[in-house]
Legacy VTK file of the C-alpha trace (Angstrom):
# vtk DataFile Version 3.0
C-alpha trace
ASCII
DATASET POLYDATA
POINTS 113 float
20.624 94.423 22.925
21.212 95.724 26.421
20.761 99.373 27.389
24.506 99.953 27.964
25.373 98.514 24.544
22.774 100.771 22.898
24.165 103.798 24.726
27.665 102.926 23.479
26.387 102.694 19.868
24.467 105.966 20.071
27.475 107.701 21.631
29.703 106.524 18.781
27.254 107.735 16.137
26.535 111.083 17.817
29.575 112.806 16.309
29.432 114.293 12.792
32.583 112.694 11.349
31.755 109.254 12.742
28.157 109.432 11.544
29.328 110.509 8.072
31.842 107.644 7.941
29.224 105.164 9.119
26.732 106.326 6.484
29.426 106.062 3.801
30.231 102.510 4.900
26.567 101.471 4.907
26.307 102.724 1.308
29.562 100.938 0.371
28.020 97.578 1.230
29.605 94.488 2.772
32.858 94.840 0.818
33.604 98.094 2.682
36.237 100.717 1.908
39.922 101.218 2.690
40.600 103.731 5.468
42.387 106.031 3.008
39.374 106.129 0.683
37.069 107.010 3.577
39.437 109.794 4.604
39.578 111.166 1.055
35.842 110.977 0.405
35.053 112.819 3.649
37.969 115.257 3.402
39.255 114.269 6.850
42.996 113.926 7.636
44.134 110.284 7.865
45.130 110.376 11.536
41.836 112.010 12.541
39.858 109.518 10.458
41.768 106.638 12.038
40.730 107.861 15.500
37.059 108.015 14.486
37.096 104.643 12.704
38.647 103.079 15.792
35.856 104.575 17.905
33.215 103.143 15.546
34.948 99.778 15.561
35.044 99.701 19.377
31.294 100.351 19.480
30.658 97.367 17.195
28.934 99.216 14.334
32.003 98.958 12.086
34.281 95.988 11.439
37.794 96.052 10.027
40.029 93.589 8.217
43.544 93.703 6.805
44.093 93.302 3.077
47.784 93.591 2.349
48.894 96.909 3.781
45.373 98.369 3.802
42.752 98.266 6.530
39.285 97.797 5.067
36.318 99.006 7.114
32.734 97.897 6.640
29.433 98.532 8.385
28.286 95.780 10.714
24.800 95.054 9.433
24.160 92.748 12.382
24.796 95.664 14.765
22.492 97.856 12.670
19.711 95.262 12.915
20.236 95.018 16.673
20.045 98.760 17.300
16.968 99.149 15.085
15.364 96.174 16.834
16.217 97.709 20.209
14.539 100.972 19.213
11.396 99.295 17.916
11.020 96.629 20.606
12.187 98.561 23.652
11.409 102.175 22.867
8.249 102.211 20.743
4.754 101.548 21.952
3.075 98.654 20.141
0.408 101.072 18.957
3.049 102.992 16.920
5.498 100.354 15.671
6.105 96.630 15.566
8.773 94.303 14.281
8.161 90.841 12.853
10.202 88.180 11.142
9.430 87.414 7.494
10.590 83.800 7.268
9.900 83.642 3.523
12.268 86.560 2.779
14.565 85.839 5.713
14.422 89.339 7.145
12.826 91.488 9.821
9.994 93.816 8.864
9.333 96.998 10.801
5.803 98.309 10.575
5.192 101.905 11.580
1.576 102.670 12.280
LINES 1 114
113 0 1 2 3 4 5 6 7 8 9 10 11 12 13 14 15 16 17 18 19 20 21 22 23 24 25 26 27 28 29 30 31 32 33 34 35 36 37 38 39 40 41 42 43 44 45 46 47 48 49 50 51 52 53 54 55 56 57 58 59 60 61 62 63 64 65 66 67 68 69 70 71 72 73 74 75 76 77 78 79 80 81 82 83 84 85 86 87 88 89 90 91 92 93 94 95 96 97 98 99 100 101 102 103 104 105 106 107 108 109 110 111 112
């Protein structure tokens, strides 16, 4: 991940409504949630929520898809892995944190020292 991409992600997540929506979508899993359900769960008006979801989508941390008349939003787990990897690889000293690939489990492991 490049510095400008990371800045764009952090900017998108640095607002309370967007961070709350993102956290809700991470918890919802890969199937995601309809925009209306996100709005209801967070108590945010639909048009305001739409603005924030669009912002998250433009930053790449949220994806959307149409299902009938609904727009379903889901967290982009690939983007999450990239931003966490960026923080560990580019921002942490090797004496404090490292990231390694666990080929057996097929995942990345972050070790905080």
